C-alpha positions as CSV (number, residue, x, y, z in Angstrom):
1,M,74.0,204.8,-4.7
2,P,77.4,203.9,-3.3
3,L,76.5,205.3,0.1
4,A,73.2,203.3,0.2
5,F,75.1,200.2,-0.9
6,N,77.6,200.6,2.0
7,D,74.7,201.1,4.5
8,L,73.1,197.9,3.3
9,T,76.3,196.0,3.5
10,L,76.9,197.2,7.1
11,A,73.4,196.3,8.0
12,L,73.6,192.8,6.6
13,A,77.0,192.3,8.3
14,A,75.5,193.4,11.7
15,L,72.6,191.1,11.2
16,G,74.9,188.2,10.3
17,A,76.9,188.8,13.5
18,V,73.7,188.7,15.6
19,V,72.6,185.4,14.0
20,L,76.1,183.9,14.4
21,A,76.1,184.9,18.1
22,A,72.7,183.3,18.6
23,I,73.8,180.1,17.0
24,L,76.9,180.0,19.2
25,A,74.9,180.7,22.3
26,H,72.4,177.9,21.4
27,G,75.3,175.5,20.9
28,L,76.8,176.3,24.2
29,Y,73.5,175.9,26.0
30,T,72.8,172.6,24.3
31,A,76.3,171.3,25.2
32,R,75.8,172.4,28.8
33,V,72.4,170.7,29.3
34,T,73.3,167.4,27.6
35,R,76.8,166.8,29.0
36,P,77.1,164.6,32.2
37,K,76.4,166.5,35.4
38,R,79.6,167.0,37.3
39,S,80.3,167.4,41.0
40,S,80.6,170.9,42.2
41,A,84.1,170.2,43.5
42,P,86.7,167.6,42.7
43,P,85.8,164.3,44.5
44,A,87.9,163.6,47.5
45,E,90.2,160.7,47.4
46,P,88.7,157.6,49.1
47,V,89.9,157.3,52.6
48,E,90.6,153.9,54.1
49,P,88.7,153.3,57.3
50,V,90.8,153.2,60.4
51,L,89.5,150.9,63.2
52,I,90.1,152.3,66.7
53,D,89.3,150.3,69.8
54,T,87.0,152.2,72.2
55,P,89.1,153.4,75.2
56,A,88.1,152.7,78.7
57,T,87.9,156.5,79.3
58,P,86.9,159.3,76.9
59,S,89.6,160.2,74.5
60,T,91.4,163.6,74.8
61,A,89.6,164.9,71.7
62,V,86.2,164.0,73.1
63,A,87.1,165.4,76.6
64,A,88.2,168.7,75.1
65,T,84.9,169.3,73.4
66,H,82.5,167.6,75.7
67,D,80.1,169.5,77.8
68,P,80.8,168.6,81.5
69,G,77.0,168.7,82.1
70,M,76.3,166.0,79.6
71,P,77.1,162.3,79.9
72,V,79.8,160.8,77.6
73,L,78.4,158.2,75.3
74,E,81.0,155.6,74.4
75,V,80.5,153.8,71.1
76,P,81.3,150.1,71.4
77,P,83.8,148.8,68.9
78,P,82.2,147.1,65.8
79,R,81.9,143.3,65.9
80,R,84.4,141.4,63.9
81,Y,83.0,139.1,61.2
82,Q,84.8,135.7,61.3
83,A,83.7,132.5,59.7
84,R,83.3,129.6,62.2
85,I,82.5,125.9,61.7
86,D,78.7,125.3,62.1
87,A,77.0,121.9,62.1
88,L,74.0,123.5,60.4
89,I,75.9,124.1,57.1
90,D,79.1,122.1,57.4
91,A,80.1,118.4,57.2
92,I,82.6,118.0,60.1
93,A,85.6,115.7,60.4
94,V,87.2,115.2,63.9
95,L,90.9,114.8,64.2
96,R,92.0,113.3,67.6
97,L,95.5,113.8,68.9
98,E,97.5,111.8,71.5
99,A,98.7,115.0,73.2
100,P,98.2,118.7,72.7
101,V,100.2,120.2,69.9
102,S,101.2,123.8,69.2
103,A,99.9,126.1,66.5
104,E,103.5,126.4,65.2
105,M,103.7,122.7,64.7
106,L,100.3,122.5,62.9
107,A,100.8,125.5,60.6
108,P,103.3,124.0,58.1
109,H,100.9,121.0,57.6
110,L,97.7,122.9,57.1
111,P,96.2,122.5,53.6
112,S,97.6,125.2,51.3
113,T,94.1,125.9,49.9
114,R,91.0,126.1,51.9
115,R,88.6,125.0,49.2
116,A,87.3,121.7,48.0
117,G,86.1,122.4,44.5
118,S,83.8,125.4,44.9
119,K,83.2,124.9,48.6
120,P,85.3,126.4,51.4
121,F,86.5,124.4,54.3
122,L,87.7,125.5,57.7
123,V,90.1,124.0,60.4
124,E,89.7,124.8,64.1
125,G,91.4,123.7,67.2
126,L,90.2,123.1,70.8
127,N,92.3,125.4,72.8
128,A,94.0,123.4,75.6
129,R,94.0,126.5,77.9
130,T,90.5,128.0,77.3
131,G,88.6,125.0,76.2
132,E,87.2,127.0,73.3
133,W,87.1,126.1,69.6
134,E,89.0,128.6,67.5
135,G,91.0,129.1,64.3
136,V,94.6,127.9,64.7
137,T,96.3,130.8,66.4
138,P,100.1,131.3,67.0
139,G,101.2,130.8,70.5
140,Q,98.3,128.4,71.4
141,Q,98.1,124.6,72.2
142,Y,95.4,122.4,70.9
143,G,94.2,119.1,72.3
144,E,91.8,118.3,69.4
145,L,91.1,119.5,65.9
146,Q,88.1,119.6,63.5
147,A,87.9,120.3,59.8
148,A,84.7,121.1,58.0
149,V,83.6,121.6,54.4
150,Q,80.5,123.7,53.6
151,L,77.5,121.7,52.4
152,A,76.1,124.3,50.0
153,N,76.5,127.9,48.7
154,R,75.1,129.9,45.8
155,G,77.2,127.7,43.5
156,G,75.1,124.7,44.4
157,P,75.3,121.7,46.8
158,L,78.5,119.8,47.7
159,N,78.9,116.9,45.4
160,E,80.7,113.6,45.7
161,I,83.9,114.8,43.9
162,E,84.2,117.9,46.1
163,Y,83.7,115.8,49.2
164,S,86.3,113.3,48.1
165,E,88.8,116.2,47.6
166,F,88.0,117.4,51.1
167,V,88.6,113.9,52.5
168,Q,92.0,113.7,50.7
169,K,93.1,117.0,52.1
170,V,92.0,116.2,55.7
171,Q,93.6,112.8,55.6
172,G,96.9,114.2,54.3
173,F,96.8,116.8,57.1
174,A,96.0,114.2,59.8
175,D,98.8,111.9,58.6
176,A,101.3,114.7,58.8
177,I,100.5,115.6,62.4
178,G,99.8,112.0,63.6
179,A,96.1,112.4,64.2
180,M,93.2,109.9,63.9
181,V,90.4,111.0,61.6
182,E,86.6,110.4,62.0
183,L,84.8,111.3,58.8
184,P,81.0,111.5,58.2
185,D,79.5,109.1,55.6
186,M,79.7,110.5,52.1
187,L,76.1,109.5,51.1
188,D,74.7,111.2,54.2
189,V,76.8,114.3,53.6
190,V,75.7,114.6,49.9
191,A,72.0,114.1,50.9
192,R,72.2,116.8,53.5
193,A,73.9,119.1,51.0
194,R,71.1,118.7,48.4
195,E,68.4,119.3,51.0
196,L,70.1,122.4,52.3
197,D,70.7,123.7,48.8
198,T,66.9,123.2,48.0
199,F,66.0,125.2,51.1
200,A,68.5,128.0,50.2
201,G,67.2,128.2,46.7
202,Q,63.7,128.7,47.9
203,H,64.7,131.4,50.4
204,D,67.2,133.4,48.6
205,A,66.5,137.0,47.7
206,Q,68.3,140.1,46.5
207,L,66.1,143.2,46.2
208,A,67.0,145.8,43.6
209,L,65.5,148.9,42.0
210,Q,66.9,151.1,39.2
211,L,67.5,154.9,39.3
212,R,67.2,156.4,35.8
213,S,68.1,159.9,35.0
214,R,65.2,162.1,34.0
215,G,67.5,164.6,32.2
216,A,71.2,165.0,31.7
217,A,73.5,162.1,32.4
218,W,75.7,161.9,35.5
219,S,79.4,161.9,35.6
220,I,80.9,159.4,38.1
221,G,82.1,162.3,40.3
222,Y,78.6,163.7,40.4
223,L,77.0,160.4,41.3
224,Q,79.6,159.8,44.0
225,Q,79.1,163.3,45.4
226,R,75.3,163.1,45.5
227,A,75.3,159.6,46.9
228,G,78.0,160.5,49.4
229,Q,75.6,163.1,50.9
230,H,73.4,160.1,51.9
231,G,76.1,158.0,53.4
232,F,77.5,156.0,50.4
233,V,81.2,155.5,50.0
234,P,83.3,153.8,47.3
235,G,83.2,150.0,47.5
236,A,86.0,147.5,47.0
237,L,84.9,146.7,43.5
238,P,84.8,149.2,40.6
239,G,81.4,150.6,39.8
240,R,80.1,150.3,43.3
241,L,79.2,152.6,46.1
242,V,78.1,151.1,49.5
243,L,76.3,152.0,52.6
244,A,78.5,150.2,55.1
245,S,77.4,148.0,57.9
246,A,78.1,148.8,61.6
247,E,79.7,145.4,61.9
248,D,83.4,145.3,61.0
249,G,84.0,143.1,58.0
250,A,80.3,142.4,57.3
251,P,78.7,142.9,53.9
252,P,77.4,146.4,53.2
253,V,73.8,147.2,54.1
254,L,73.1,148.6,50.5
255,T,75.0,148.8,47.3
256,L,74.6,151.4,44.6
257,A,76.1,149.9,41.4
258,Y,76.8,151.6,38.1
259,D,78.7,150.7,34.9
260,S,82.0,149.1,36.0
261,A,83.5,149.6,32.5
262,A,83.0,153.3,32.9
263,A,84.7,153.2,36.3
264,L,87.7,151.5,34.8
265,A,88.0,153.9,31.8
266,D,91.1,156.0,31.3
267,D,89.2,159.1,32.3
268,P,86.2,157.9,34.3
269,Q,85.0,161.4,34.9
270,Q,84.1,161.7,31.2
271,A,81.7,158.7,31.4
272,A,78.0,159.5,31.0
273,L,75.9,157.5,33.4
274,R,72.1,157.3,33.2
275,V,71.3,154.3,35.3
276,A,72.3,153.1,38.7
277,T,71.0,150.0,40.7
278,L,70.3,150.2,44.4
279,A,70.2,146.8,46.0
280,F,70.5,144.8,49.2
281,D,71.2,141.1,49.7
282,V,68.5,139.8,52.1
283,P,70.1,136.8,53.7
284,Q,73.5,138.5,54.0
285,T,72.2,141.5,55.8
286,D,71.2,141.6,59.5
287,A,67.5,142.5,59.8
288,A,68.4,144.6,62.9
289,E,70.1,147.1,60.6
290,Q,66.7,147.6,58.9
291,P,68.0,147.3,55.3
292,F,64.5,147.4,53.8
293,A,63.8,150.8,55.4
294,A,67.2,152.0,54.4
295,W,66.6,150.8,50.8
296,Q,63.3,152.7,50.6
297,R,64.7,155.8,52.3
298,S,67.9,155.9,50.1
299,G,65.9,155.3,46.9
300,Q,63.6,158.2,47.6
301,A,66.5,160.5,48.7
302,L,68.5,159.7,45.5
303,V,65.5,160.3,43.3
304,T,65.7,164.0,44.4
305,A,69.5,164.2,44.6
306,L,70.0,162.8,41.1
307,D,66.8,164.0,39.4
308,A,66.0,160.4,38.7
309,A,63.0,158.1,38.4
310,I,62.6,154.7,40.3
311,V,61.8,151.8,38.0
312,D,61.9,148.0,38.2
313,D,63.9,145.7,36.0
314,N,61.2,146.0,33.3
315,G,61.3,149.8,33.3
316,Q,58.0,150.1,35.1
317,P,57.5,152.8,37.8
318,F,58.3,151.6,41.3
319,G,56.2,153.3,44.0
320,D,54.8,152.9,47.4
321,P,52.4,150.0,46.6
322,A,55.4,148.0,45.3
323,F,57.4,148.7,48.4
324,A,54.4,147.7,50.6
325,G,54.0,144.4,48.8
326,I,57.7,143.6,49.1
327,G,57.7,144.4,52.8
328,G,55.1,141.7,53.5
329,E,57.0,139.0,51.5
330,L,60.2,140.0,53.2
331,E,58.8,139.5,56.7
332,R,57.8,136.0,55.7
333,L,61.2,135.3,54.4
334,Y,62.9,136.5,57.6
335,Q,60.6,134.2,59.6
336,A,61.4,131.1,57.4
337,L,65.2,131.8,57.8
338,A,64.9,132.2,61.5
339,A,62.9,129.0,61.9
340,R,65.8,127.1,60.2
341,D,68.2,128.8,62.7
342,L,69.7,130.7,59.8
343,P,68.5,134.3,60.5
344,A,69.4,136.9,57.9
345,G,72.8,138.4,58.6
346,S,73.9,135.5,60.8
347,M,77.4,134.1,60.1
348,A,75.9,130.8,58.9
349,A,73.5,132.6,56.6
350,R,76.2,134.7,55.1
351,R,78.3,131.6,54.4
352,L,75.4,129.7,52.9
353,F,74.2,132.5,50.7
354,S,77.5,133.4,49.3
């Protein structure tokens, strides 16, 4: 009997070990499939873009690797985005001078803030040498000046209080430099602002779709790595990846947004993400960059890369019929903006829809 008892004890002990091993294995498997997916390698530190002017001749690096039998293709430098006064969207005050003045004389008297309420305003000078209007630039002389306040933006139309603030700042600047000011009538300005705001409200659009994980959540590193394979880079704001524009300083073509709180966490790589929003701002983005096609293409590519489903804001599947319907409406919107001389992606459109 003692021997049989020992055999039974050993058998039960062995069975217990097998069961315990099975439980441990199941636990490890469950933890593996439910934890956020991580990138296969540590994400690289974001690299600040370096702007290099295109040389007149191929660079040494290009010449060293270039096949002599093939022509060298020089890439033109990206255009620089710079706000300019535009009568379509600005109320303009003219400042007349008795004689040309230098930028150095003007600079100390320029208003310290370039906003009137929620509306930006600009100051430009008529360059005495080139005859071109430009922002006040060191080393230049100006025979005339103009200041302008924006009539409307996404915060609404310019109102009487904002216009009065603009007038006060312009008048103070003019008095300091000895200029005579010609100001547009406030009632006309406010009426124009309201009309422009109505148009903008009827022709504003930001297209977005959601990517929702089908299985395990994503870590931030995993999302960055997979989106990076399709051209997305970290944006200036936390919780954003962007597909950059070819135009220097212009808004991105697409944004891929995720939980900004997760991006600001002490250890963001521990965050579990299940939703990301892919969007583009229609009036802000040049139609020549084909943002709608990029939006479709990137959405479909990220579905595979992230094992995700595409849905709309209500959680409904978002497929080819939805894309086709949006494409038709988008074309009509582009035509309406162009007819107003505010084509999508133009400087004036970017200022108005901001």
